[in-house]
C-alpha positions in Angstrom: -0.2 -0.3 0.2 2.8 2.4 1.2 4.9 1.5 -2.4 1.5 2.8 -4.1 1.3 5.9 -2.3 4.6 6.9 -3.2 4.0 6.1 -6.8 1.2 8.1 -7.0 2.9 10.7 -4.9 5.4 10.4 -8.1 2.6 10.9 -10.8 1.3 13.3 -9.3 4.1 15.4 -8.6 6.7 14.6 -11.4 6.4 18.1 -13.0 7.3 19.6 -9.9 10.7 21.9 -9.2 14.4 20.4 -8.5 17.5 21.1 -8.0 19.3 24.1 -5.9 18.2 25.7 -2.9 16.0 28.5 -4.0 13.3 27.2 -1.0 11.8 29.9 0.8 10.7 29.9 4.1 7.1 29.9 4.9 7.7 33.1 7.1 6.6 31.5 10.4 2.8 31.2 9.9 0.9 28.1 10.8 0.0 25.6 8.6 2.4 27.5 5.5 4.0 24.6 3.7 7.5 25.0 2.3 7.7 26.3 -1.7 11.3 25.6 -4.1 11.5 26.0 -7.7 13.5 23.3 -9.8 13.1 20.3 -12.0 10.5 18.2 -9.7 8.6 21.2 -9.4 8.6 22.0 -13.2 7.8 18.7 -13.9 5.2 18.6 -11.7 3.7 21.7 -13.1 3.4 19.9 -16.8 1.9 17.0 -15.7 -1.3 17.7 -16.9 -2.4 16.3 -13.6 -5.8 17.8 -12.1 -4.5 18.0 -8.2 -1.0 20.1 -9.4 -0.9 23.7 -8.4 2.2 25.6 -7.9 2.0 25.6 -4.1 1.7 21.5 -4.3 4.3 21.1 -6.7 7.1 23.9 -4.8 6.2 22.0 -1.7 7.2 18.8 -3.4 10.1 20.4 -4.6 11.0 21.5 -1.3 11.1 18.4 -0.2 13.0 16.9 -2.7 15.6 19.6 -2.1 15.7 18.3 1.5 16.1 14.7 0.8 17.5 14.2 -2.7 20.5 15.2 -4.7 20.5 17.1 -7.4 21.1 14.0 -9.7 18.6 12.2 -8.0 15.9 14.7 -9.1 17.0 14.4 -12.4 16.3 10.9 -12.5 13.0 11.0 -10.4 11.8 13.9 -13.1 11.8 10.9 -15.4 8.7 9.1 -13.1 6.3 12.0 -14.3 6.5 10.8 -17.8 6.9 7.2 -17.3 5.8 6.0 -14.3 6.6 2.7 -15.1 10.3 2.9 -14.6 9.7 3.7 -11.2 8.4 0.2 -10.8 11.5 -0.8 -12.8 13.9 0.9 -10.5 12.4 -0.4 -7.3 12.3 -3.8 -8.4 15.9 -3.8 -9.7 18.9 -5.8 -8.0 21.3 -3.1 -8.7 23.0 -1.6 -6.0 22.6 2.0 -7.2 18.9 1.6 -7.9 18.3 0.1 -4.2 20.2 2.9 -3.2 18.2 5.3 -5.2 15.1 3.5 -4.5 15.5 4.2 -0.5 16.4 7.8 -1.1 12.8 8.2 -3.4 11.2 6.3 -0.5 12.6 9.0 2.0 11.4 11.7 -0.6 7.9 10.2 -0.7 7.6 10.7 2.7 8.8 13.5 3.7 6.5 14.9 0.9 3.7 13.4 2.4 4.3 14.6 5.6 5.1 18.6 4.5 2.3 18.5 1.5 -0.9 17.3 3.0 
């Protein structure tokens, strides 16, 4: 079930921002969500999914900036256009894919907590 949520998050947020640390603080307002621009937020915004918004995609990017390297973010962007590739990586026996998937799951967990 958790894997389905993570894959759904990937599909939903695929167009959202990317690398670089262009995050802005929520300003201390209760309930304010973090925001950043980058490759994941960009992919999220062009994804065509009905739930996308600049606030959601920016929040997802902020979570990515906190948990994924720039190269991992570039790799995750591909999931927005090819969700099946996420499944292939998740099931891969390659150590680099296992390492990436572990980081990606941490990103999904963080995004879920920050962006709800």
